Structure formats: structure tokens, C-alpha cells
N, C-alpha and C positions, 0 to 999 in steps of 0.2 A: 465536431473537431475543434480543439483549442488552437487557434491560429496565432502564429508569432506576430508580435506587434513591432512595426518598423517605422522609423522616422526617416524622412528623405530631406536632404539638404540641397538647396538649389541657389543659383545666383541670377538666372535669366528666365528663358521661356519655359524651361522644365519639360521638354519633350520626353526625356527618359523617365522623369517622374511620372508623366502621364501614362507611359507604357507600363510602368510598374503598377500604377493605380488600376488601370483597366484590366490588366492580367489578374489582379487581386480580386476582381469581381466574379471570376469563375468559381463555381461551387467547390471544386477540389483544390483550389489554391491554398497553400499552407500558411500564407502570411496576409496581413492587412496593413494598410497605411494609416497610422494614427496621427501623424503630424507631418506637415510640410513646412520647413523653416528656411529662411533666406537671410543673407547678409545685406540684401538690398530691398527695402520696402516697396520699390517699384517693380520688382521682378514679376513678369507676366504670369509665371507659373503659379503664383499665389492666388491670383484671381480664378484660375481654373480649379485649383484645389478647393477654394471656398465654394465655388459653384457645385462641386461634386460632394459637398458636405464633409470635407476633411478639415480638421483643425489646422490653423496656420499660426506661425510666429515669425515676425520680421524685426530685425535689429541691424541698423546700419553700422558697419565697422569703422566708419570715418570718425576720427578723433578719439578712438578707443585703442588702448594697448591690446595687442593680439591675445595675450593670455586672458585679459578681462573679457574680451568678446567671446572667446572660446568658452569661458566659464558660464557666461549667460546662455549661450547656445546649449551647453551641456545641461544646465538647469531646466531649460525648456523641454529638452528631449526626455529627461528623466521624469519631469512632471507629466508628460503625456503617457507614461507607462511603457514607452518603447523599450524593447530588448535588443534591437538591432538598429544600425544606422547605415543608410545607403546614400552615398554621395552621387549626385546626378547633375553634373555641371556646376559644382560648387567651386568657385574660383578663389578660394582662400587656402593658403598653406597652413595647415593645422599645427598647433604646438605639440611637442612631444608628450606633454602631460595629458592633453585631450586624447591623443592617439592611444596612449597607454591605458586610459580609463575604458576604452572600447576595443582593446586588443582582441582580435579573433571574432569580433562582432560588428566590424565596420567594413563595408565594401565600397569599391570605386569602379567606375567604368572609364576606360581610356581609349581614345581613337587611334590605336596602333597595335601592332603585334609585339607587345613587350617581350623581351627587354629592349627592342628597337624603339627609338624615338620617344623618350620620356619628354615631358614638358609640352611646349606649344608647337604649332606649325607642323604637325605630324604628317599631314597629307602632302604638303609641299616637299618635305624632306624625303618622303618615300618615293615620290615622282622623280625628284632630282637625283636620287641614288640609283634610279633605273630598276627599282624593285618590280617584280611581277605582280605582287599583291600588297595592298594595304590591309587594314582590318581593325578589329576591336578586341580588347581584352577586359575581362572582369577579374579583379584581384582583391584580396584582403589588403587593408591599409596598414602600412607600417610608417615609422617616422621618416623613412627615406622617400623622396618624391617618386610617385608612380612605381613603387616597389611592392614587395609582398607576394605571398603565394598566389599563383594563378589559379583561378577557379574555372575559367573557360575562355576560349578564343574563337573568332570567326574570321577567316581570311576573306578578303574582297578583292577581286581581280582589278588591276589597273589597266584601263583600256587605252589604245592609241589616241592621242589628243586629249586625254584627261587633264583637267585643271584641278587645283586643290578643291574648288567648289563642287565640281561634278563628282569627284571621288568622295568628298564628304557626304554628299546627298545619298550615295549608295551605302556608305559605311553606316550612316544614321539608321537605315532600315535594318541592317545587321545588329546594331546596338539595341534597337527596340525588341528584336527577337531574342537576343542572348541574355540580356540583363535579368529579365524576369525568371528565366529558367535557372540561371546560376543562383539567384537569390532564393528561389524555392528549394533548390538542393541544399544550399547552405543552412537554412533555418531548420531543415529536417534531418540533417546529418547526425545530430546527437541522439537520434532514436534509431538510426540504421545500424544493424549488427556489424556490418563490414567495417564501418568507420570506427565504431566503439572497439572492435577487436584490434584495429590498427593502433589506436591510442594505448591499449593495454600492451600490445606487442612492443611498442617503442620503449615503454618503461620496463617491462619484464626482461627483454633481451639486453638492456643496458646493464643489467646486474652481472657480476663476474661468473663466467662459465655457464651461463644460462642457455638453454635451448628450448625448442618448441617441437612437440609431436602431437599426434592425434590420439587421444585416449578416451575410451568409453564414448566415442562419438563427439568429443569436445576437444577444441584446441587446449593444449596443456603445456605448462611451462615448468621446467625443472632444471636441476644441476645436471650437466653432461654426465651420463652414466650413473646418475644418482637419483635422489628422491625428488618428488614433484612439490612445487610450492604454490601453484595457481592453476585454476581451470577457468575457461571462458564458456559460459552456458548461454545458449540462445534457444529458448523454448524447449529445453531439454526435458524429456518425458512429458511434453505438452503442458509445461507449467506456465507458459505465456510470458516468461521473464527473459530479459537479457541481463546477465549478471556476471560478476567476477567472484570466484570462490577462492578464499585465501585462508591460510592457517592462522589460528589464534592460540592463546594459552590454555583454553579449556572451557568447560561449561559455564563458569562464572562470568567470564568475559563475553561469551556468546549471549547469555541472558541480559547482561548490562547493555550491550550494543543494540539488541532488539528492543529493549525497553526505551532506550534513548531515541530511536527512530525506527519504529516497527514497519513503516512503509518502505524504507530503503533496505533494512537489514532483515535477514531470515536464516533459519536453520536449514541448510541444504540437505535434501533427502539423500540417504545412503552414505553420507560423509561423516556423521557423528559429531560429537561435541567439540572436536578440535578444529572445526572449520566454521567460517561465517560466509554467508552470501551477501553481496553488496549489489543492489540493483543499479544498472547503468542506464536503463531506458526511461528513467524519470526526468532526465534533463538536469541542467544546472549541476553537473558533476564537478566536484573539487578534485581536479587531477593531481594536484600536489599531494593531497591527503591519500589519494589512491596509490600514488607512487610510493608514499611512505608505508602503506599497508603491504604492498608488494615486497618492499625491502625487508620489512619485519618478517614476513612469511618466508622469504628467501633465507634469512638468518636462522630461522627455526630448523631448516633442513640442511644447510650448507655445512661441509666439514670444517673443522677448526682451522685448518690452514688457510681457508678462504675467509672465514670470519675474522681471523687475526689481521689479514691484510686490509679488510674493510674497516676494522676498528682503528688501525693505524692511520688510514686515510682520513677518518672522521676527526682525528685529533688536529689535523692541519687546516 
């Protein structure tokens, strides 16, 4: 199994980093920790990572511009070969440029049930508000603080007489359980048919008058009461592929695409020369390009009244 390579950023003891690391030692874990990096060379988690044979990098942020420090961290992450970044008690607000570079591939764990209580002192705020539960959230990182799509949450009951410290101790147990599960699901989602279909569906149904039906055992996208422009194939006829099938200009384009990338492109059985198969289960999909392919395929079957509207919109 090719395991996803993850860099973990810490600022202190690194207990969540340790939870991710020890979870990665299971034979069926889909990720491995290839780097632990910190903005404090004295962070205790670095010592643990070194003892466990994980590469480390430390650079104090003191006296450095935020963008300069982020650039150095980014260089270390990329040098490690990491494909994903997990923040585990990393107490630095990241620049928008750094976040943009790792969009969709950087996760954070936060000790509250977001969107409640972003920032600090989350347990005290939950207790003072009279909440029945505190908890923990794992989410994708965006430029906004403690924002981004939520990947998982675990509520933790607030008991009579709880202090921020006693609540935090129980929430920490939940953090250690939740983070590794969410990270494992995240790094494998690009090979899961249901997630890949969701990405295709978003782009296909955004096209004018597009709808989805089931045809020949496959999800199929077409113009309402009209022709079909895309099919989603998941091990159809036992071919072992997860793929998008779209219309193209003909045999010449089909041959050209296959020659350019024969691993990703193929001639779909039973569809003829006017279609191309694009494998989605190889990872590293260019979703902008796939969206363009869907739009071109849609244009090939859409009536003129719809393409005229699309052409007019493209001019603005």
C-alpha cells in the first residue's frame, strides 16, 4: 500500500502529533508521518518525534516576518516529500499565501464544537455559556481562523463542577481518537468512488439544464429531456477503474489523449470513438481541467439556444 505522506506542525508537547504517529504504525493506516516541524526549537514534541525515528525541523519565528517564516516551513515540508499537512497545536496564524498553497490538503484540530468558540479559552467559554457539551472538531484549513469544511466532531459532556482544566483533559482523549480517523479518511477520499462522484456531480450539475439519472448501471449526466454528456464508471463490467466518460471530437482526439497519458486516458468499451475515459482513481486529479472537459462535452450535445447563452456569458 502506498501511504500518504504527512507533515505535522506543532508548537509544544505534541500530544496530538503523537496520537497521529502511533495510529500510523498500524499496518492498515493509509498515512505515514514524514516530518514533525515546529516554530519553537524547544517544543517537547520534537524530542519524541526524534526518538521515534521521524525527521524534524525547527525554526523560531522570533525576529522573522510571518511570510518569511511560513516560506521556510513550506520549504521544509516540501523537502520532506509530504503531500498533506496536519496542524497539531501549532500556535501560529498562517499567512493566506501558505494556506492557499495547501488548500484542501491541510487539516487542523480545534477543542470546541465549531462554529462555536473559535480562538482560545474554548473550554472556559463553553462552561460559562452553560453548554451541555464541549468537544473537538477536525476541519480543513482556510484563511479564516478555525474555519473551513468540517471533517469530524466529537461532543464531550460537561459535568457538574467541571473546570476548564478537567473538561480539557477529557476533550484531549476525544482529540486523540478523532484526529487519526479524520486524517485517514481525508487522505483516502480521492480514491473513494462516492467522493469522486460527488466532485463530478458538483461540476456537471452546475452546467445549464443538466440533470442526473442512472443509465446502464452508471450515474449519467445529460441535458434535461436531451442527450447525455457524461457517465461515471466505477468498476463497470469489472474493469477495476473509477473513471469519467465524456464526449470528444472523434477518433483522432481519442488517440492523441491516450498517447499523451495512457495511464489516465482510455477508450471506453461500448462507447465508440466519440468518447474518452478519464481515470479518477489515480489521485492528483486536476479538477479544473475535468470541469473544462465536462463543459466541452456538454457543449457537444446542448441545443443551440443553451450554447448561445453560454457563449454570451463567456464573453463577459
